[in-house]
Structure formats: C-alpha cells, structure tokens
C-alpha positions, -999 to +999 in steps of 0.1 A: +557-133-613+583-138-587+558-132-559+536-159-575+564-185-575+569-179-537+531-182-531+525-213-552+541-238-527+523-224-497+490-224-517+496-260-527+504-270-491+473-253-479+451-271-505+467-304-495+460-298-458+424-287-466+418-319-486+433-341-460+406-328-436+379-337-461+358-367-452+330-387-468+300-402-450+287-437-457+269-465-440+286-487-416+294-524-426+281-551-402+317-556-388+320-519-381+286-517-364+297-546-342+326-526-328+302-499-314+287-501-279+250-496-283+219-495-261+217-533-265+245-537-241+226-518-214+192-536-218+199-564-193+207-538-167+179-514-172+143-514-160+120-512-189+130-517-225+142-491-250+134-490-287+169-500-301+160-487-336+163-452-324+200-452-321+219-433-348+249-448-365+273-427-386+307-432-404+331-406-416+360-416-438+391-394-444+395-391-482+434-392-482+444-412-451+413-435-451+408-431-414+373-439-401+353-424-373+324-446-364+298-433-341+266-443-323+243-420-303+210-430-285+190-405-265+158-413-246+141-389-222+124-405-193+087-413-196+062-432-175+074-467-188+111-463-194+140-446-175+161-419-192+192-432-211+220-415-232+247-435-249+274-421-273+302-443-285+329-433-309+355-456-325+384-441-344+402-464-368+436-449-380+454-472-406+485-449-403+486-449-365+477-412-358+450-420-334+464-401-305+455-367-320+418-374-325+414-394-292+431-366-273+409-341-291+378-360-281+389-362-245+397-325-243+364-316-258+346-338-233+365-323-204+356-288-217+320-298-220+320-313-184+337-281-170+312-258-185+283-277-168+276-292-135+288-327-143+321-338-127+345-367-135+356-389-107+384-413-119+376-449-109+405-471-096+409-508-097+396-514-132+417-536-156+436-519-182+421-521-217+443-519-247+475-499-246+459-472-224+425-467-209+407-446-184+373-449-167+355-421-147+322-419-129+301-389-140+284-371-111+259-344-109+256-325-076+276-354-061+252-381-073+264-407-099+247-404-133+270-422-157+304-430-170+331-418-194+356-445-208+384-441-232+408-468-246+435-471-272+444-503-290+474-494-313+458-474-342+423-479-328+406-459-300+372-458-284+354-433-264+321-441-245+300-417-225+266-427-211+241-415-184+210-429-169+229-458-156+265-460-140+290-487-133+314-488-103+322-524-103+351-539-125+334-572-129+301-556-141+321-534-165+337-564-180+305-582-182+288-554-199+314-542-224+342-568-224+330-586-256+328-553-276+362-542-264+377-576-274+362-573-308+378-538-312+411-551-300+410-579-326+398-558-354+423-555-383+421-519-396+443-527-426+421-556-438+389-536-434+369-527-465+344-499-470 
C-alpha cells in the first residue's frame, strides 16, 4: 500500500498532462475564418484563377486551456490553365499567453523540414515589424525564389504563413497583400471569442 501512495500523485500528474494535450476539433466561426490568410489574398497577383472552395479549414481547441489552433491549407498542382500554388496558414490563439511554445515548435518544425530538402530560407530585410515579433524569409530552390515563410506574434496570438508558387520581396506589396488580415489578427480579442 505504501508504494501505491507514492505512485498516485505521479499518476495523477501524468493524467492531467495527458488531458491537457487533448483537443477537440470543430468548425471555424466566421470571425476565426477571417483571421486566416487564404488563396483569396493571392488571386489579384496570380495568372489564372484558383477554385477557392478547395482550401481546407480546421480548428483544434485545447480542452483545458481553451487554446485554439486555426489552420488553412490550399494545394493546387500546375495544369494547362492555372499555375501551381500552395498556401498554409496557422493562427494560434492562446488565452493564457503561452503562445511562444507552439509558435517556436512550428518554426523549428518548418526549419527541420526545409533542412531535409532542397528548399533554403533567405531572411528578408527592410520589412516593417508586425506585432511584438515577426520574421519574413524568401524560400529558394536551387537559388531560385519559390515562396515565402512568415511568422508573427501579437501577445497571446501568433501566425505562421508559408506559401509557394508566388513570392514577395517588396515590403509595400507584402503590406498590400496581407496587411488587412494581420491587422484583424492584431485587433482580435481572444478573451471575448466564443466557440
């Protein structure tokens, strides 16, 4: 019985940690969808048109901390009428302010993925700062630009955007394409959001 009493707190802590990692999936609200950068932001700058209904939206909600990970992914392989395009945007909403861990994990995962392939990141200078911290890189393949990787933090909110098939080097063009969505994220009140 003595061994059991020593094991019970460890087991309880383990169960709590396991439960904290549990998430539920659900549909995004219109306000949540509005935070994500989608193929719609690229359309004015692309030749041809892409079927915007093919993008996939997802939301995972932490059961204990009520954190939310919103995501959007769009993949289109080149065909005779439209150029190839890939867009992946993730927005992390942390009501308790622990966004740095998940943002850093995503950045590290992206860097590992890039390092294992032929894609390289080239940091872009001269871009305005977005939120508390941001970074923008040009993605290159064999020295040729193919896309961008962007991350930003806004207090308890963070965003990661990676895309290929189009790339941006100009700060003014970046602001024109994505400034509206980034301002929405900055103004979004995580504590007032409802599922």
